[in-house]
C-alpha positions as CSV (number, residue, x, y, z in Angstrom):
1,M,47.2,99.1,140.9
2,Q,47.8,95.9,138.9
3,K,46.3,93.8,141.7
4,L,43.2,96.1,141.8
5,T,42.8,95.7,138.0
6,Q,43.0,91.9,138.3
7,L,40.4,91.9,141.1
8,C,37.9,94.0,139.0
9,Y,38.5,91.6,136.2
10,L,37.7,88.6,138.4
11,V,34.5,90.3,139.6
12,R,33.4,91.0,136.0
13,L,34.0,87.4,135.0
14,T,32.0,86.1,138.0
15,I,29.0,88.3,137.0
16,C,29.2,87.0,133.4
17,L,29.9,83.4,134.3
18,S,26.8,82.1,132.7
19,F,28.0,83.4,129.3
20,V,31.6,82.2,129.6
21,V,33.1,78.9,128.4
22,S,36.4,77.4,129.3
23,H,39.4,78.4,127.2
24,H,40.4,75.5,124.9
25,L,42.1,77.2,122.0
26,L,45.3,75.4,122.8
27,T,45.3,72.0,124.5
28,S,48.0,72.9,126.9
29,Q,46.3,76.0,128.2
30,K,45.9,76.0,132.0
31,Q,42.4,75.1,133.1
32,N,42.2,78.0,135.5
33,S,42.9,80.5,132.8
34,L,40.8,83.7,133.0
35,H,40.7,84.3,129.3
36,I,38.0,83.4,126.9
37,A,38.3,81.4,123.7
38,P,38.0,81.1,120.8
39,I,39.8,84.3,119.7
40,E,37.5,86.8,118.2
41,E,37.7,90.3,116.8
42,F,38.9,93.0,119.2
43,D,38.4,96.7,118.8
44,L,41.2,99.1,119.5
45,N,40.1,99.5,123.1
46,G,40.5,95.8,123.8
47,V,36.7,95.1,124.0
48,K,35.7,91.6,123.0
49,R,32.1,90.9,121.9
50,N,30.8,87.3,122.2
51,T,27.7,85.8,120.6
52,E,25.5,86.7,123.5
53,N,26.4,90.4,123.2
54,V,28.0,90.4,126.6
55,V,31.1,92.7,126.5
56,I,34.1,91.6,128.4
57,T,37.2,93.8,128.5
58,E,40.7,92.1,128.3
59,S,43.5,94.4,129.3
60,F,46.7,94.6,127.3
61,E,48.7,94.1,130.5
62,Q,47.0,90.9,131.4
63,L,47.3,89.4,127.9
64,F,50.9,90.5,127.6
65,Q,51.8,89.0,131.0
66,Q,50.0,85.8,130.1
67,A,52.0,85.6,126.9
68,N,55.2,86.2,128.7
69,D,54.4,83.5,131.2
70,L,53.8,81.0,128.4
71,F,57.0,82.1,126.7
72,G,58.8,81.4,130.0
73,E,57.3,77.9,129.9
74,N,58.5,77.4,126.3
75,K,54.9,77.2,125.1
76,F,55.7,79.4,122.1
77,E,52.6,78.7,119.9
78,E,50.3,79.5,122.8
79,A,52.3,82.6,123.6
80,I,52.0,83.8,120.1
81,S,48.2,83.7,120.3
82,Y,48.3,85.9,123.4
83,Y,50.8,88.3,121.9
84,N,48.4,88.6,118.9
85,R,45.5,89.4,121.3
86,A,47.6,91.8,123.2
87,L,48.6,93.6,120.0
88,K,44.9,93.9,119.1
89,C,44.7,96.0,122.2
90,N,47.9,97.9,121.6
91,P,49.3,97.4,118.1
92,T,52.1,99.9,118.5
93,C,53.8,98.2,121.5
94,P,57.4,97.4,120.2
95,Q,58.0,94.9,123.1
96,A,55.0,92.8,122.2
97,H,56.1,92.6,118.5
98,F,59.6,91.7,119.6
99,N,58.5,89.0,122.0
100,K,56.2,87.6,119.4
101,G,59.2,87.6,117.0
102,L,61.2,85.7,119.6
103,C,58.5,83.0,119.8
104,L,58.5,82.7,116.0
105,F,62.3,82.5,116.0
106,K,62.3,79.7,118.5
107,L,59.9,77.8,116.3
108,D,62.3,78.3,113.3
109,L,59.6,80.4,111.5
110,F,62.2,82.9,110.4
111,S,60.2,84.7,107.7
112,Q,57.4,85.4,110.1
113,A,59.9,86.4,112.8
114,I,61.3,88.9,110.3
115,T,57.9,90.5,110.0
116,A,57.5,90.7,113.8
117,F,61.0,92.2,114.4
118,T,60.5,94.7,111.6
119,S,57.2,95.8,113.2
120,A,59.0,96.2,116.5
121,I,61.6,98.4,114.8
122,M,58.9,100.5,113.1
123,N,57.6,101.4,116.5
124,K,61.0,101.9,118.1
125,S,63.7,102.9,115.6
126,D,66.7,102.3,117.9
127,Y,65.5,98.9,119.2
128,T,68.9,97.2,119.3
129,K,67.7,93.7,120.3
130,A,65.2,93.7,117.5
131,F,67.9,94.6,115.0
132,L,70.1,91.8,116.4
133,H,67.3,89.2,116.1
134,L,66.3,90.5,112.8
135,G,69.8,89.7,111.6
136,K,69.6,86.2,113.1
137,S,66.3,85.6,111.4
138,Y,67.7,86.7,108.0
139,Y,70.7,84.4,108.7
140,G,68.2,81.6,109.4
141,I,66.8,81.9,105.8
142,K,70.4,82.3,104.4
143,K,69.9,86.0,103.4
144,Y,73.3,86.8,104.6
145,E,73.6,90.3,103.2
146,Q,70.5,91.4,105.1
147,A,71.8,89.7,108.2
148,I,75.1,91.6,107.9
149,Q,73.3,94.9,107.5
150,N,71.3,94.4,110.7
151,Y,74.3,93.3,112.7
152,R,76.1,96.4,111.6
153,K,73.1,98.5,112.7
154,V,73.4,97.0,116.2
155,I,77.1,97.8,116.3
156,K,76.3,101.4,115.2
157,L,73.6,101.7,117.9
158,E,75.5,100.0,120.7
159,P,79.2,99.5,119.9
160,T,79.8,97.6,123.2
161,V,77.5,94.7,122.4
162,A,80.0,91.9,121.9
163,K,77.4,89.4,120.6
164,S,76.8,91.5,117.5
165,Y,80.5,91.3,116.6
166,Q,80.5,87.5,117.0
167,L,77.4,87.0,114.9
168,L,78.6,89.3,112.2
169,A,82.0,87.5,112.1
170,K,80.2,84.1,111.9
171,T,78.2,85.4,108.9
172,Y,81.3,86.7,107.2
173,N,82.9,83.3,107.8
174,D,80.0,81.5,106.3
175,T,80.2,83.6,103.2
176,H,84.0,83.1,102.9
177,Q,84.7,86.8,103.8
178,F,87.3,85.8,106.3
179,Q,89.3,89.0,106.2
180,E,86.1,91.0,107.0
181,S,85.5,88.6,109.9
182,I,89.0,89.2,111.3
183,K,88.5,93.0,110.8
184,I,85.2,93.1,112.7
185,L,86.4,90.9,115.5
186,T,89.5,93.1,115.9
187,Q,87.1,96.1,116.0
188,G,85.1,94.4,118.7
189,L,88.2,93.7,120.7
190,T,89.2,97.3,120.7
191,V,85.9,98.0,122.6
192,N,85.9,94.8,124.6
193,P,89.7,93.9,124.8
194,E,89.2,91.1,127.4
195,H,86.1,89.6,125.9
196,K,86.8,85.8,125.8
197,G,84.1,85.1,123.3
198,L,85.5,87.5,120.7
199,L,89.0,86.1,121.2
200,F,87.7,82.6,120.8
201,E,85.8,83.5,117.6
202,L,89.0,85.1,116.2
203,A,91.0,82.0,117.0
204,N,88.4,79.9,115.2
205,T,88.6,82.2,112.2
206,Y,92.3,81.9,112.1
207,N,92.0,78.2,112.2
208,T,89.5,78.1,109.3
209,I,91.9,80.0,107.0
210,N,94.9,78.0,108.2
211,R,96.6,80.7,110.2
212,T,97.0,77.9,112.6
213,D,99.9,79.1,114.7
214,E,98.0,82.3,115.5
215,A,94.9,80.3,116.4
216,L,96.9,78.1,118.7
217,Q,98.5,81.1,120.4
218,L,95.1,82.5,121.2
219,Y,93.7,79.2,122.5
220,K,96.6,78.7,124.8
221,E,96.3,82.3,126.1
222,L,92.6,81.7,126.8
223,L,93.4,78.5,128.6
224,K,95.4,80.4,131.1
225,H,92.1,82.0,132.2
226,K,89.9,79.0,131.7
227,P,92.1,75.9,132.0
228,N,89.1,73.5,132.3
229,N,87.1,74.9,129.4
230,T,86.4,71.9,127.2
231,A,85.9,73.9,124.1
232,L,89.3,75.5,124.5
233,L,90.9,72.2,125.4
234,Y,89.4,70.5,122.4
235,N,90.2,73.2,119.9
236,T,93.8,73.3,121.2
237,A,94.1,69.6,120.7
238,Y,92.5,69.8,117.2
239,T,94.9,72.6,116.2
240,L,98.0,70.8,117.4
241,K,96.9,67.7,115.4
242,K,96.3,69.9,112.4
243,L,99.9,71.1,112.7
244,G,101.1,67.5,112.7
245,K,101.9,67.7,116.4
246,V,99.9,64.6,117.2
247,Q,101.7,63.6,120.4
248,E,101.3,67.1,121.8
249,A,97.6,67.1,121.0
250,L,96.8,63.8,122.8
251,P,97.1,65.2,126.4
252,Y,94.6,68.0,125.5
253,Y,92.2,65.4,124.1
254,N,92.6,63.3,127.3
255,K,92.0,66.2,129.6
256,T,88.9,67.2,127.6
257,L,87.5,63.7,128.0
258,E,88.4,63.6,131.7
259,I,86.2,66.7,132.3
260,K,83.5,65.7,129.7
261,P,83.7,61.9,129.1
262,N,80.9,62.0,126.5
263,H,82.5,64.7,124.3
264,S,81.9,63.0,121.0
265,E,84.1,65.4,119.0
266,A,87.0,64.8,121.3
267,H,86.6,61.0,121.1
268,F,86.3,61.1,117.3
269,S,89.2,63.5,116.8
270,R,91.4,61.6,119.2
271,G,90.6,58.5,117.1
272,L,91.9,60.2,114.0
273,A,95.0,61.1,115.9
274,Y,95.5,57.5,116.8
275,L,94.9,56.4,113.2
276,I,97.3,58.9,111.6
277,T,100.0,57.6,113.8
278,G,99.2,54.0,112.9
279,D,97.6,53.0,116.2
280,F,94.7,51.3,114.5
281,E,93.6,49.3,117.6
282,R,92.7,52.4,119.6
283,G,91.9,54.5,116.5
284,W,89.1,52.4,115.1
285,A,87.4,52.1,118.5
286,E,87.4,55.9,118.9
287,Y,86.3,56.3,115.2
288,E,83.0,54.7,116.2
289,W,82.1,57.9,118.1
290,R,81.4,59.5,114.7
291,W,77.8,58.5,115.0
292,K,77.3,60.7,118.1
293,R,78.7,63.8,116.4
294,P,75.8,66.3,115.7
295,Q,77.0,67.0,112.1
296,H,77.5,63.4,111.1
297,G,73.9,62.5,110.9
298,S,72.0,59.7,112.6
299,Y,73.1,56.2,112.8
300,R,70.9,53.9,110.7
301,V,68.8,51.8,113.1
302,Y,67.5,48.5,112.0
303,P,65.8,45.7,113.9
304,Q,68.2,43.2,112.4
305,P,71.5,42.5,114.3
306,R,74.8,44.2,113.5
307,W,77.4,41.9,112.1
308,D,80.3,40.9,114.4
309,G,82.5,39.4,111.7
310,S,81.5,35.8,112.3
311,P,80.8,33.4,109.4
312,L,77.6,34.3,107.6
313,H,76.5,30.9,106.2
314,G,74.5,32.4,103.3
315,K,72.9,35.2,105.3
316,R,72.0,38.4,103.4
317,I,74.4,41.0,104.8
318,F,73.6,44.7,104.2
319,L,76.6,47.0,104.1
320,H,75.6,50.7,104.0
321,G,78.0,53.3,102.9
322,E,78.5,56.7,104.5
323,Q,80.4,60.0,104.2
324,G,82.0,60.9,100.9
325,L,82.4,59.1,97.5
326,G,86.1,58.5,98.2
327,D,85.3,56.9,101.5
328,T,83.0,54.4,99.8
329,L,85.5,53.7,97.1
330,Q,88.2,53.0,99.7
331,F,86.2,50.9,102.1
332,I,84.1,48.9,99.6
333,R,87.0,46.4,99.5
334,Y,85.7,45.0,102.8
335,A,82.7,43.6,100.9
336,Q,85.2,40.9,99.7
337,I,85.6,39.7,103.2
338,A,81.9,39.5,103.8
339,K,81.6,37.5,100.6
340,K,84.4,35.1,101.6
341,R,82.7,34.5,104.9
342,G,79.7,33.2,103.2
343,G,77.4,36.2,102.9
344,Y,75.0,37.3,100.2
345,V,76.4,40.8,99.9
346,I,74.1,43.8,99.5
347,V,75.5,47.3,99.6
348,A,73.9,50.7,99.7
349,V,76.0,53.5,98.1
350,Q,75.7,57.1,97.0
351,P,73.7,57.4,93.7
352,P,76.7,58.4,91.5
353,L,78.5,55.1,92.5
354,V,75.7,52.5,91.8
355,T,76.7,51.6,88.2
356,L,80.4,51.4,89.0
357,I,80.0,49.3,92.2
358,N,77.7,47.0,90.3
359,L,80.7,45.8,88.4
360,C,82.4,44.4,91.5
361,P,82.1,40.6,91.2
362,Y,82.1,40.0,95.0
363,I,78.9,42.1,95.5
364,D,75.5,40.4,94.8
365,E,73.3,43.5,94.9
366,V,73.7,47.2,94.8
367,V,71.2,49.9,95.8
368,S,71.2,53.6,96.1
369,F,70.8,55.5,99.4
370,K,67.5,56.8,97.8
371,D,66.2,53.3,97.1
372,K,63.9,51.3,99.4
373,T,65.9,49.3,101.9
374,P,66.3,45.7,100.7
375,V,65.5,42.6,102.7
376,F,68.5,41.5,104.8
377,D,69.4,39.4,107.8
378,I,72.3,41.3,109.2
379,H,73.9,44.7,108.6
380,V,76.9,46.9,109.3
381,P,78.0,50.5,108.4
382,L,80.8,50.2,105.7
383,M,83.3,52.3,107.7
384,S,82.8,50.3,110.9
385,L,84.2,47.1,109.2
386,P,87.9,47.9,110.0
387,Y,86.9,48.1,113.7
388,I,84.7,44.9,113.6
389,L,87.4,43.0,111.7
390,K,90.2,44.3,113.8
391,T,92.2,45.8,110.9
392,R,95.8,46.6,111.7
393,I,98.4,48.1,109.3
394,E,99.7,44.7,108.4
395,T,96.2,43.3,107.8
396,V,94.7,46.0,105.6
397,P,92.9,44.1,102.7
398,C,95.0,45.2,99.8
399,T,94.0,43.1,96.8
400,I,94.5,45.2,93.7
401,P,92.3,45.7,91.7
402,Y,89.1,45.5,93.7
403,L,87.3,48.1,91.5
404,Y,86.5,47.4,87.9
405,A,85.7,49.3,84.7
406,D,83.3,48.3,82.0
407,S,85.2,46.2,79.4
408,D,83.4,47.6,76.4
409,L,84.1,51.2,77.5
410,V,87.8,50.3,78.2
411,A,88.0,49.0,74.6
412,Y,86.3,52.1,73.3
413,W,88.6,54.5,75.0
414,K,91.7,52.4,74.1
415,D,90.7,53.0,70.5
416,Q,90.1,56.7,71.1
417,L,93.5,57.2,72.7
418,A,95.4,54.9,70.4
419,N,96.9,57.7,68.3
420,D,98.6,59.2,71.3
421,T,101.9,57.4,71.7
422,N,103.0,59.7,74.6
423,F,103.2,58.8,78.2
424,K,99.5,59.5,79.2
425,I,98.8,61.0,82.6
426,G,95.3,61.6,84.0
427,I,95.1,64.5,86.4
428,C,92.6,65.7,89.0
429,W,93.2,69.0,90.9
430,Q,90.1,69.9,93.0
431,G,87.7,68.3,95.5
432,N,84.1,69.0,96.0
433,S,83.8,72.8,96.9
434,N,80.0,72.6,97.4
435,Y,80.1,71.4,101.1
436,S,77.6,73.2,103.4
437,T,80.0,74.4,106.2
438,P,82.9,76.8,106.0
439,F,85.1,74.3,107.8
440,L,84.5,71.5,105.2
441,R,84.9,74.0,102.3
442,A,88.2,75.2,103.9
443,V,89.4,71.5,104.1
444,V,88.6,71.0,100.4
445,K,90.4,74.3,99.5
446,Q,93.5,73.2,101.6
447,K,93.8,69.9,99.7
448,S,93.0,71.3,96.2
449,I,95.6,72.7,93.9
450,Q,95.3,75.4,91.2
451,L,95.4,73.7,87.8
452,A,97.9,76.3,86.5
453,K,100.4,75.0,89.1
454,L,100.6,71.8,87.1
455,L,102.0,73.5,84.1
456,P,105.5,72.0,84.6
457,L,104.0,68.6,84.0
458,A,102.6,69.7,80.6
459,T,106.0,70.9,79.5
460,I,107.8,67.5,79.9
461,P,108.6,66.1,76.5
462,G,106.7,63.0,75.6
463,V,103.9,63.5,78.2
464,S,100.2,64.0,77.4
465,L,97.8,65.2,80.2
466,Y,94.2,64.2,80.4
467,S,91.6,65.9,82.6
468,L,89.8,63.6,85.0
469,Q,88.2,66.6,86.7
470,R,84.4,66.7,86.7
471,I,81.6,68.9,88.3
472,T,83.8,71.5,90.1
473,G,87.2,73.0,89.1
474,T,86.6,72.7,85.3
475,D,86.3,76.5,85.0
476,Q,90.0,76.7,85.5
477,I,90.7,75.0,82.1
478,E,89.5,78.1,80.2
479,K,92.2,80.2,81.9
480,L,95.2,78.0,81.0
481,P,98.1,79.5,79.1
482,D,98.7,78.5,75.5
483,N,101.7,76.3,76.4
484,F,99.5,74.2,78.8
485,S,98.1,71.4,76.6
486,L,95.3,69.4,78.3
487,H,93.1,66.8,76.7
488,T,89.4,67.1,77.8
489,F,86.3,65.1,77.0
490,G,82.9,66.1,75.7
491,E,79.7,66.9,77.6
492,D,78.5,63.3,77.3
493,F,81.5,62.0,79.3
494,D,80.2,60.1,82.4
495,Q,76.7,61.0,81.4
496,S,75.2,58.3,79.1
497,H,77.0,55.4,80.8
498,G,76.7,56.6,84.3
499,R,78.9,58.7,86.7
500,F,82.5,57.5,86.8
501,M,82.0,54.9,84.1
502,D,83.9,56.8,81.3
503,T,86.4,58.1,83.9
504,A,87.2,54.5,85.0
505,A,87.6,53.3,81.5
506,V,90.0,56.2,80.6
507,I,92.0,55.5,83.8
508,K,92.5,52.0,82.6
509,N,94.0,53.4,79.4
510,V,96.4,56.0,80.9
511,D,99.9,55.2,82.2
512,L,99.6,57.1,85.4
513,V,97.1,59.1,87.5
514,I,98.2,62.2,89.5
515,S,95.5,63.4,91.8
516,I,94.8,65.3,95.0
517,D,93.2,63.4,97.9
518,T,89.7,63.0,96.5
519,S,87.5,60.2,95.0
520,I,89.6,60.0,91.8
521,C,92.8,58.8,93.7
522,H,90.8,56.0,95.3
523,L,89.2,55.0,92.0
524,A,92.4,55.0,90.1
525,A,94.4,53.0,92.7
526,G,91.4,50.6,93.2
527,L,91.4,50.0,89.5
528,G,95.0,49.0,89.5
529,T,96.5,52.0,87.6
530,P,99.7,53.5,89.1
531,T,98.6,56.5,91.2
532,W,100.5,59.4,92.6
533,N,98.5,61.1,95.4
534,I,99.5,64.7,96.2
535,L,98.8,65.5,99.9
536,P,98.4,68.8,101.9
537,N,100.2,69.3,105.1
538,P,98.8,68.0,107.4
539,P,97.2,65.1,105.5
540,D,94.0,63.3,106.1
541,W,94.3,60.5,108.7
542,R,94.2,57.6,106.2
543,W,97.6,58.6,104.7
544,M,99.3,58.7,108.1
545,L,102.6,60.6,108.5
546,D,106.1,60.6,106.9
547,R,105.4,57.8,104.4
548,T,105.7,57.7,100.6
549,D,103.7,54.5,100.5
550,T,100.3,53.4,102.0
551,P,99.0,50.1,103.3
552,W,95.8,50.8,101.5
553,Y,97.1,50.7,97.9
554,S,100.3,48.9,96.8
555,N,100.3,50.9,93.5
556,M,100.1,54.3,95.1
557,R,102.9,56.8,95.9
558,L,102.4,59.7,98.2
559,F,103.8,63.2,97.6
560,R,103.5,65.5,100.6
561,Q,103.7,69.2,101.1
562,P,106.9,70.0,103.1
563,E,105.1,73.0,104.6
564,P,101.4,73.9,104.7
565,G,100.3,75.4,101.3
566,D,103.6,74.6,99.5
567,W,102.4,72.9,96.3
568,D,105.4,74.2,94.3
569,S,107.8,71.9,96.1
570,V,105.5,69.0,95.5
571,I,105.3,69.7,91.8
572,V,109.1,70.1,91.5
573,T,109.5,66.7,93.2
574,I,106.9,65.1,90.8
575,V,108.6,66.5,87.7
576,H,112.0,65.3,88.9
577,K,110.6,61.9,89.6
578,L,109.0,61.7,86.1
579,E,112.2,62.9,84.4
580,N,114.2,60.3,86.3
581,M,111.7,57.6,85.4
582,F,111.8,58.6,81.7
583,S,115.6,58.8,81.8
584,Q,115.7,55.4,83.3
585,K,113.3,54.1,80.6
586,D,115.3,55.9,78.0
587,K,118.5,54.2,79.2
588,I,116.8,50.8,79.1
589,R,115.5,51.6,75.6
590,K,119.0,52.6,74.5
591,Y,120.5,49.6,76.1
592,E,118.1,47.3,74.3
593,L,118.7,49.2,71.0
594,V,122.5,49.0,71.4
595,N,122.3,45.3,72.2
596,K,120.2,44.8,69.0
597,L,122.7,46.9,67.0
598,L,125.7,44.9,68.5
599,Y,124.0,41.7,67.5
600,Q,123.4,43.1,64.0
601,L,127.0,44.2,63.9
602,K,128.2,40.8,64.9
603,I,126.2,39.2,62.1
604,V,127.5,41.7,59.6
605,N,131.1,41.2,60.7
606,Q,130.8,37.5,60.4
607,K,129.4,37.9,56.9
608,F,131.9,40.6,56.0
609,G,134.8,38.3,57.2
610,K,133.6,35.2,55.3
611,L,133.0,37.2,52.1
612,G,136.4,38.7,52.4
613,E,138.0,35.3,52.7
614,K,136.1,34.1,49.6
615,I,137.2,37.2,47.6
616,Q,140.9,36.6,48.5
617,K,140.7,33.1,47.1
618,M,138.9,34.1,43.9
619,S,140.4,35.0,40.6
620,H,139.6,38.4,39.1
621,K,138.4,36.6,36.1
622,D,135.8,34.6,38.1
623,T,132.4,35.7,36.9
624,I,131.0,35.9,40.5
625,F,133.9,38.1,41.7
626,V,132.3,41.4,40.8
627,K,129.1,40.3,42.5
628,H,131.0,39.5,45.7
629,I,132.9,42.8,45.6
630,R,129.6,44.6,45.4
631,Q,128.2,42.7,48.4
632,F,131.4,43.3,50.3
633,S,131.0,47.0,49.7
634,I,127.4,47.0,50.9
635,L,128.3,45.1,54.0
636,H,131.1,47.5,54.7
637,E,128.7,50.5,54.5
638,L,126.2,48.7,56.7
639,K,128.9,47.9,59.3
640,K,129.9,51.6,59.3
641,E,126.3,52.7,59.8
642,I,125.7,50.4,62.7
643,E,128.9,51.5,64.4
644,E,127.9,55.1,64.0
645,K,124.5,54.4,65.6
646,I,126.2,52.8,68.5
647,S,128.6,55.7,68.8
648,V,125.7,58.2,68.8
649,L,123.9,56.3,71.6
650,G,127.0,56.5,73.7
651,D,127.8,54.6,76.9
652,V,124.8,53.0,78.6
């Protein structure tokens, strides 16, 4: 029947040939197309009227088939035009609305896709696939609640569709509803108990919320069925590394790369495994794979050559920063080497760091990422410098300070804090919680500590705490108990003078900075202030394993969680360390005071003895006798007072 219809259609076209023009609505349309363009109005019967009043009928079936063919060739825009024409013929066809929605979805036109899928559902109320893609479209425009509602509708209509459970779980994860995600995946597994995709998503969810052992168990169970699956191999390696079992992780990384040599995530993650164990030679080489990771962003391509570390002889070298603020603050030290090798040093940094980095005397010019790229002769990404310069643990450039605060602001804040004679500690407790992905937000949460947990520091006698927290985490200050005294700064702090400028000046005026692993710990240590860095378990690669020191900062001490999430033990250790430090300082102070008193006592005893000898030789009738007796009595009382002070101070 369809062939007969097509034959009739060809005959009619042949008769009307003198009135027909070739179809050129879309440049990629096949030249032998039988349809007529441009698109004009159709009546409900699918009759098209051209300017010559010749009527040519286009059947819904033909238009729909042509649209499907174009869809199959990934010509989505052309397919949409044919679906539109088909829908003029048959506006209630749910499949045509759905297919049009698929084209729009493929073109990332999510709002228009929502309209198409909604139309499909209006004409078929139990259209499962339409509900599924409607959910995906809402997800595409970040309307997560609507996405969740549509995925749940799919599950209600067809409880066996595993994909709906996976998509719903992903949406819950993206909105930090991890327990809901676990609940829905568990529900899906009751219907599809052997579904590998659901098990894999559940393992990933466990991993995100640091139920790492459970995640690892699932990965290993799945590997029994799919031993060469690179996603499973990589995730197993990553999880083992996350648990601090780096040596166990390496064989899984190696097998991943044997099967898929260009697996950029595996190369990069293996590089971090090498770096955390101190194998800088292999680590920096693998770290270069970061540029091929999809989420890292594109490598900056310039026609100028990339620096190889050789002498620069006055060339303008452009160092461009990358990743987070802390990364730039840590690695900007390498600009000193470029300067020593004869370069005119230009650096591009994140906008918040421009004013601060401008104070570095070894940098000639600072621009923001948002500024126009300056003229230069040679360039290099900032975090590629350790690889290019062959940095090893023993050759890490560690000149402290290499960051600088504004001298006027340092003087200003010195005056502002002058009345506080306590031991002043600057604290920072939270990283940037505004990252775009659940994984990065989970990493920040893992390394951040609740401010209330720092209460024991506030109760140490003679200690004053100053908040160095900005942007995120400051809401916790309002919830502090009355016995937690914390000095904060006004709204203008780090505003008028530039981001980090007041912070840097305050850091130069405190005795110690205690910070989580974030930009503040790099800033404080780079400025030369003693810094105690509190680290999660496992730590970031740069802090390596099982060390209380770091080759990156000679003035930094590391305090590590003994177990993942155990901040209480870290705080107990820090308090004990501070008390010991104060006790030692108190002993030194007492020792110095006793020595001073002993010296005073020695002088008094000498005077007391000499005066006594004089009095013994004097006559009671001597006019000066009474005066000497009075002096003798004063010296005697002073001697007793000094001896009592020494007695109170006790043994030192």
